[in-house]
N, C-alpha and C positions, 0 to 999 in steps of 0.2 A: 511472587517470583517462581515458586516451585512448579505450578502448572505450565508456566511459560517455558521453564527449563526442559520439562518432559516433552512438550510439544516441539521445541526447537531441536532437541536431541533426535527425535524421530524424523523431523524434516531433514536434518543433516545426514542421517543414515540413508534416507531415501535418495537424497541428492548425490551422495558419493557412491551409490550403488551397493552399499553394504546391507541394505534391507530391501527385498524385492517381493512382489506379490506373485505367487505361483499357484494357479488353479484356485484362486480365492483365499489362499493362505499366505500370510506374511512370513518370509524366511530370511534368516541371517546368512549372508554369503561368506563371511569371514570366520575362521575358526577361533581367532583371538579377538574378543570384544575390546574396543578402545573407547572408554567412556570419558569425554571431556570433563575437566574439573570445574568449569565455570561457564556461565552464559557467554562471557567474552570469548572463551575458547571455541564454543559452539558456533557463534556468529563468525569468528575468524575462519573456521573450517569452511563455512558456507560461502563466504566471500572469496575464498581462494579459487572457487570453481566458476567465477564470473570473469568476463573479459576485462582488460585494462581500462577501457572506456567506461564500462559499467562501474568498476571499482572507483574510478575518479569521480563519477557522478555521485556515488554513495558517500564519498568523503566530503564533497561540497554540501550535499544534502544534510549530512549529519551535523556539519558546522552551522548550516542555516537553521536547524531546529527539528522538532518532531514533524512539523508540517513545512512544506516548501512549495514555492511557486515556479511554474514552468518558465515564465518570462525571465525570472531571476537566473535560473540555471542556464538558459540560453545565453544570457549576457555574460555570465561568469565563465562559462566553458567556451565562449566564442564560437558557437555553432548554430546552424539554423535548426528549425523545428524537425525537419526530416532526419537529420543526423542525431538529434537528441532522442527521438522516439525509439531508436534501436536499442541503446543501453537501458532506456527507461522500461521498455517492454521486458528486457532481459531480467532486470531486478524484480519486476512484478512476477514473472514466471518462477523465479527463485523464491517467491513469497516473502521477500524482504520489505517490499513497498506495496501499498494499495492506492487505488485512484479514488479520490473523494469527489472531485468535480473535473470539468474540462481543464481548468487551470491549476487545480490544487491537488497535490499528492501528499502522502504521509507514510512514515514508517509503520509497519504493521503493529509494532509494539514499541513503547518508549524505551524499553531495555535494549532493543536492537540499535536504535539511534545512539544510546549512551555507550554501548559496547564499541561501535565503530569510532565514535568520537574519542574514546579512551585510548585507541591505538595510536593516535597522533601525538607527536612531541609538542611541547609548549610552543616552540618557534613555528612549527607547522600550523598549529591552530591559529596563532596570531596572524600569520600570513594569509590564511584562508578567510579569517574574519575580516582582515583588511580589504581583501579583494571583494568580499560581499558588500562591505560598507561603501566602497567606491562605486560598485555597480548600483547600489540602491540610490546613491546620490545622482547618478546618471539617469536613473529611471524617474527621479522626482522632478519631472519637467513642469509641474504646476503646483500651486499651493495645496490643492486637495490631495495630490499624490504625496507631497512632502508630509502632510499631516498623517496620511495613511501609513507611511513607512517610518514615522518618527520614532516609535518604540523600538523597531528593529535597528534603525540607525544608531540610537543611543547604545543598545546592547552590543552591536558588532564593533562600534568604535571603541567602546570600553574594553572588550575582550581583545581587540587588536592592539591596545596600548596607544591609540590615537587620542591622547589625553585632552588636547584643546577641543576637538570636536566632541569627544565623549562628555566633557563638562557642559558644553553648550546644549547638546541634544538631551542629555539626562535632565538638565534643569527644565528645559521646555516640556518634556514628556511628564516630568514630576509635577509641574504646575498644572498641566492639563489633567492629570489624574486627580489632582486636588479639586478642580472645578467639577469633576464627575463624582466626587465624594468616594473615590477609591483610595482610602487612606493608606492602607498597607502598600499598595502599588506605588503611591506617591513617595512614601518613605524609602522604598527600595531604590527608586530612580534618583531621588535627591541625595541619598547616601552615596551612590555612584558618582554624582556630580562633585560631592565633597572630596571623595577619594581621588578623583581625577585632578582636582585643584591641588591636592597635596603632592601628587606625582609631578606637577609642574612647579612645585615650591611656591605656590600662590596661596593667599588667604581666600578661602571660598567666598563668593559674593554674599552680601548680607541677605539678599532676597532668597537664596537657597536655604539658609538657616531658618529664616522666618517662615518660609513655606513648610519646611519639615517640622518646625515647632507647632505650626497650626495643625498638621496631621496628627502629631502626638497628642496635642490637647484634645482634639475631637475623640481620640481613642481613650482618653482619660489617663494618659501617662504623664503625670504632672512634672516629675523631675526631669525627664527628657525634654519636655516642652520648654521648661524654664531654662535649661541649659542652652537650647538652641536659640531662644529669644535673647538671652544674654550675649551669646556669641554674635547674633545678628546686630545687636546694639553696638558692641565693640567694633565690628567691621564697618558699620555705618559711620561711627565717629572717626575711625581711622581714615575713611574715604571722604570725610567732610560732607556726607550726604545727609542734609538736614531732614528731608522728607522721609527717608528710610529710618533715620534715627527716631522720628516721631512715631512711625508705624511700629517700631520695635518697643518703644516705651508704652504705647497703647496696648500692644499685645501682652506685655508683662502685667499691666494693670488689670486687664480683663481676666487673665489667668489667675491672678491672686484673689479675685472676687470670690472664687470657690473655696478659698482657704483662710484668708486673713484680710479683713476690710481695711485695717490700718495701712497695710502694705499697698493694697489696691489704691486707696486714696492718695497716697504719696506719688504713685506712678501717674495717676490721672492729673494731678496738679502739675506735675512735671511736663506732661504732654500739653496741657493748656498753655503753660509758660513758653514752651518751645514753639507752638503754633503762633503765638503772638509775636515771638522774635522773628519768625519766618514771614510774618505779615500775610498769612494765608487764611482767608475767611472760611474756606471749606474745612480746613484742618481744625480751625477754631470751633466751628459748629460741631464737628464730631467729638472734639475734646469736651465741649460743654455737655454733650449728651451723656458721655460716660461719667463725668463728674456729677451731673444731675442725678443719675441713677444711684451713684454712691451716696450722695447727700440724702436722698429719700430713704435709703436703707439704714442710714446712721441717725435717723430721727430728725432730719431737717427737710421734711417733705415739701414745704412751701418754697424753700430755696431751690430744691431740685426741680420743681415745676417751672420756676422762673428760668432756670438754665435751659430746660428743654424748649420752652416757648421762644427763647432767643435763638436757639439752634434752628427751630422750625422756620423762623422768619428768614434766616440766612439761606436755607435750602430752597424755600419758596421763591426768594428773589433770584436765585441761580437756576430755578426750575430743575432741581436735582431730585428726580423721582426716588432713587434709592435712599438718598439722605432723608427725604420726607417720610418714606416708609419706616426707616429705622427710628426716626424721631417720634412718629405717631405711636409706634410700639412702646417706646420708653415713656412717652407721655401717658399712655394708658396705664402702664405700671405705676407711674408717679401719682396719677389720680387715685389709683387703688390704695396706695400707701397713705394718701391724704384722707381717704375715706369716701371719695366720690365714686362709688362703684358703677353707677349708671353711665357717667361720662367716660369712665375707664373702658367699659365695654364698647361704647361708641367709637372711641379713639382706636381701640384694638381692631375693630371691624374695618376701619379705613386702612389700617396698616396691613391687614390680611389681604384686602383687595389689591393693594399695590404690590405686595410680595408675590401674589399669584400672577400678576401682569409681568413682573420681572423674572419669574421663574426661579425665585430665590427659595430653595427648599428649606434651608436652615432657618432663615428668618421667618418663613411661614410656619414651620413646626413650633418655634418658640412663641409666636403670637397666638397661635391656636390654643396652646396649653395655657397661656396666661389668660386668654379670654374665658376659658372654661373655669379657671380658678376664680376670676373676678365675678363670674356669674353664680358661683356657689354661695351657700348660706354661711360658710365658715367665715368668721370675722365680719359678718354683716349684721350682727346683733344690735349695733348702734347706728347703722347707716341705712340709706335707701337701697333697694334691691333692683337688679336689672330685670327680674321677672321673665327670664328666658325658660323655655321648656326643657324638660329632662332630656328629651331626644336630641335637641340642638346642642346641649352642653356635652353629652356623651359623644356625639359625633365630632365635636371640636377636639376633645381629648384623644379619642381613638385615631383620628387622622394625624394628630401630632405624633402619636406613638408609631404609626405606620411610617411616617416620613423620617423620624429619627432612626428607625431601624434601616430604612432605605439608604441613608447616608452614613450608617455605621457610627452614629453618635451616641455613646453610652450616657453622657451627661444629659443629652436630649431625651433619651429613653427614660431615665430616672425622673426627669421633670414631667414628662407625659404621664408616667405612672402615678405621680403625686396628684396631678390634675384629675385623673380618672378616680382616684380614691376620694378626693374632695367632692367631686360631683356625685358619686354614688352615696356617700354619707349624707350629703345635702338632701338627697331624695330618699333617705331612710333605707338604702339598700346596703345593709351593714356587712353582709358576707363578701360581696365584691369589693367594698371599701377596704376591708382588712386585707384581702388578697393582694390588691394593687399596692397598698401601703407596704406590705412585706416585700414585694418585688422591688419597689423603689428603694427600700432599705438595703436589699441585697446588692443592687447595682451601685448605689452611692457608696456603700462600704467597700466594694471591690475596687472602685476607682478613687477612693479616698476623697470624695467631693463633699467638703464640710458643709457647704450651704444646703445641699439637698439632703444630707444626713439630718441636719437640724430641722429642715422643713418637714421631713418624713416623721421625725419624732413628734412634732407638734400635731401632725395629722393623725397619727396613731392615738396620741393622748386625747385629742378632740373626739375621736370616734368612741374611745372607752368612756368618756364622760357622757356621751349620748346613751351608752349602754348601762349607765349607772354603776360604773366600775372605777371608783376614785383611786383605789390602791394601784390598779394596773395603770391608770392614767398618770399618777404621780411618778411611777417608776420610769416611764419613758420621758415624761416631761422634765424630770430632774436631769436625765442624761442629755436631752436636747438643750436645756438651759445652760448646762456646763459648756457644751460645744458652741452655743450661741455667744457666750462670753468670750471664748477663744477666738471665734470668728470676728467679733466686734460689731454685730448687726443689732442696732437699737430696736429695729422693728421685730426681729425674731426674739430678742430678749423680752420685749414687751408682751407679745402675744403668748409666749410661754408662761410668763409670770401671771397674766390674767387667767389663763386656763388652770394654772397651779392654784391660784386663789379659789377658783370655783371648785376644784377637786377637794381642797381642804374644807370648804363649806359643806360639800356633800358628806364629808366625814364628821361634820359638826365640830370641827376644830377651828373655831373662829379666831383665837389669838394667832394661830399659825398662818391663817389666811391673811390677816392684817399685816403680819410681819413680812410675808412674801411680797404683798403689794407695795409696802413702804419702801422696799429696796429699789423700786423703779420710779414711783410717783407718790408723793404724800397725798393724804386724803383731801386736803383743801385745794390742791393745785388744779387749775382748769386745763382740760386736754387740748392739744394742738394737732395731734396726728391720730391715725387710726388706732395704733397700739395703745396710745394714751386714752382714747375713747373706750377701748375694751376694758382697761384697768378702772376707769371712772365708773363704768357700769357695774363692775364687781364691787367697787367701794359702795355703790348704792345698795346692792343686794346685801352686803355685809352690814350696812347701817340698819336696814330693815330687820335683819336677824338679831341685831344687838338691841332692838327696841327703840330705834331712833327713826320713826317713820317720816318725820318732817324733813330730816336730812336726806332720806332716801327719795322722797317726793321731789325735793329741790334738785337732786342729781338727775332724776329721770326727766324732769321738765327741761332742764338745761340741755341735756343730750338730745332731746326731741327737737328743741328749738334751734340747736346749732348743727344739726346733721348737714354735711356738705351736699350741695346739689340743688336743683330747682324743683324737685318732685315733692313740693310741700304737702300735697294731698295724699301722698302714699303713707300707709300705716306701718309702723315699725313694731312688730309684736312683742319682742323681748322688753323693750322700754315701756310699752303700754301695760304689759303685765306687771312690771315693777311699780308703775304709777298706780295701777288699780289696787295692788296689795297695800301700798302705802296709804292710799285713800281709805281703804277698809280699816286699817289700824288707827286712822284719825277719825273714824266714824262718819266719814263723808260718803255715805253709801250710794246715793244716786249718781254722784260723779264716778264712783268706782264701777257701777254697772256700765256706764258709757265707756269707760276705759277698757273694761273686759270685752265688751261687744266689739270695739275697734280692734283690740288685740286679736280676737278670733278671726275677724275679716282679714287682717294683715297676715296671719299665719296661713290661712287658706289660700290667699293670693300667692304666697311663696311656696305652697305645697310643703310646708314645714310641719310635719306631724309631731316631731320631737318637742316642739314648744307648744303645739296645739293641745296635747293631752294635759299639760301642766296648766294651761289657761283654763280649760274645762274644770280642772280640779279646784283651782282658786275661785273660779266663778261659782262653783257648787257650794264652796264654804261660805261665800258671801250670801247666797240665797238661803242657806241654812240659818245664818245669823238673822236674816230678815224674816225667818219663819215662812219662807215660800218654798215648802218642801217639794212640791211637784217640780218646780223649776230646778231645785237643787238636785233632785234625783235624775232629772233629765241631763244635767251637766255631768254628773258622776257616770251615768250610763254612757254618754258620749266619750268620756275619758277612757272608760274600760274598752270600748270598741277600738279606739285608736291604739291603746296599749297592746291589745291582742293582735291587731293588724301589724304593728311594728315587730312584735315577737316573731311573727312568721318569717321575717327577713333576716333573722339571726341564725346562722347555720350551726354554730357550735352549741351543743345541748346545754352545757354548764352556763354559758353566757346567756342563753335564752331563758333558762329557768330562773337565774338570778335576776335578770331584768324584769320578768313577769312578777316575781315575788316582791321585789323592791318597789316597783311602780304601783302595783295594786295595793300595797300596804299603805300608800299615801291616801287611799280612798276609804270611806266608811264601808263596813260590811254590807253586802246586799241583803235587803229585807224582802220577804215575800210581798208581791204586789197585790192590791185589791183589784177586783174586776174593773172598777172605774179607772184606777191608776194604770192598769195594763192597757186599757183602751186608749187612754191619753198617750201612753208611751208609743203605741202603735201608730198614732195619728199626730205625731209631732207635738205632743203636749196640749192638743186642743181638747177643751171640755166637750161634753155631749151637745150642749147648746151651740157651741162654736162649730162643731161638725155639721149640725143642721144648717147653720147659716152658710157654711162653705158649699154645701150641696145646692142651696138655693141660688148662690152666686153662679155656680156652674150652669144653672138653668137660665141664666141671663136676667135674674130678678134684680131690680133696683133696691136701694135701701128702704124706700117707702113700701115697696111690694113685700119685701122680707118682713118688715114690721107688721104689716097687715096680716100676713100669713101666720106669723108666730104670736100674734096679739102682743106686740111690744111697741114701745115708742120708737119713732124714727131715729131719735138720738141714740137709744140703746142699740139698735141694729147697726148704726154707724160705728159705735164703739166696738161691737163684736168684730166687724170687718177690720177695723184698725188693729185689734189684738191679734187676729189671724195673720195679718200681714207681718206684724212684729215677730210672732212666734215662729213662723215659717221662713222668715228672712226674705219675704217677697216685697215687691213695690207696686204691683198692679193686680187688679181683679182678674185679669186674664190668666195670671200665674196661679191664682187660687183655683180658678175653674179647671185648669189643666191638671193640677194636683188632685183635686176632688175626684175627677174622672179616673185618674190613675189609681187612686186608693179605693175606688168602687163606692164612694159615698153617694153617688147619684142613683145607685140601684138600691142601696139600703135605706135611704131616706126618701 
């Protein structure tokens, strides 16, 4: 304001002739300087020097706003363009108004407009606002023009005290702002609609309260959203409007999902009962969807799936694209809660395609985040995996975050940050994983979103477990578990408990691990849902640690056989590792070798380095027991390479050093290699003779020709080729040939 004040003061002095330029020097013509006390006084002095027509133009323009339209002023002032241009040029010369375009003008400064507006009495303002509102209605000769002037109509009718029109226009523009995800603007307009209704001694329409509650909910303002939804419900019941009553009940249920699952479930059941009383199949389908999602999160995943499938049948019969998109999104979530991650990702992909077609930004953002989560390795230790690339998963989560920011949805931003954290930790990018988790925690805490607070605590705990930090993991998991119990989510309680059990095992506190697991699922109980499968896996790990390999093997084999989905040939590395370790303890070594080989292939297919180094370690221990030291050292070396690579992704020095020290401590100390061993290490574990055979394969020799060249039997040459294929993980002689050329064996042999 101060620069503007100085500038306006100088302009006023020049306009009134008290400051003149003589021979390039500005001089004051009055002996007594009169300095105005405020911006309003300055503007008043300047407007006193314009004509009556110009002053009238300024008054109407000030009421119209900072910017004003020529057509509007012509209509309001009842003059033609030629007559309007005279005072318009006058106020421009006085530097009160500037031209922005042929049709649009503006006050040179907002304070100029405010100062002129402040000169008017309340009754004068109302009359001028009323005149402008009536003129805008006259100008709204088409639907497009009415939409163009809708915001101005709402504002001027409200300021004029034209309450009936103010209520109608404010509701329309508020609902329009809501569809454009302009939450704050929607709240302002809808609040005016409520105030206008009160001036008429009317109960505001239920739709107004519900729309404003929706805006508050998107912004994370729980109490205000709940208040509006409850007022919408009361108004709908008073008006005997069953459909609006159902919408308000559903809105309350959805709102409570973020705070209290018991409350949410009660509202969703009430919505389903109301839909059935109204005999409306579409309302029933939407009620089934919300109830199905609630069932899945409270430990009844199969019932939830059935509810969603019934809803999908109804929407498909009615050819309701939006209903199908919403149902496929929830079906994907339900499949994930049941443990069928592959089908979950496929369902979510269909939902994403439909949301894009519909232009539904909010639905699209949610589905993208959920697909990224279902594609991650977290909670996939006992299930088949979608095997999507790192870039695809990051792109999903990043687009979700972009869209959530675009529509100003804080809850959506927290969800997307959780998704980004899960994706980064799944691909062993621990620095970004922790950064995104901390941001999710900040947002969820700010808006008091219980569900995302709990989910973030689990994600942080999961990442700390990968970093071999059980104490840090337990701290956040205990907080998350407490909040999960308050929320009432069986799924979140279960996954927290499973991770808690794993953390206690890392601390070698087996009794505490057993105690934690028992609170959710007894050891002998068979799992039915994803969270129960997670707990069953940890029971298997605990049985092995307690010296009961038969029970551990039984648990691993049951989980492998019962994994949901049709991908029976896909390998599940965590369960195969447990199976291999149990077989080793039972001295069933050949079967253990096969289990570890499959575990390695499964880990590599998932790009899961965090389980791969552990598999290498266990495999090395098995080879050591079998006195196959070369292969043991090969596995230990591979484990070290993976551990060192993982360490480079840990930004914080203390976390990195602790991880390296703890992980490497699980491996035997490195012994100096003999020349032969060094050569074997450099060439994939191949012996000198096998390297000769590989070089001859690269020359295109057959097994008979190799046998003749090396003075061996053809059977021995065939065995060498077979061993080479096994050690290098190849399936064809062409692969051996390419490898031998790459390693330079064709020149050295």
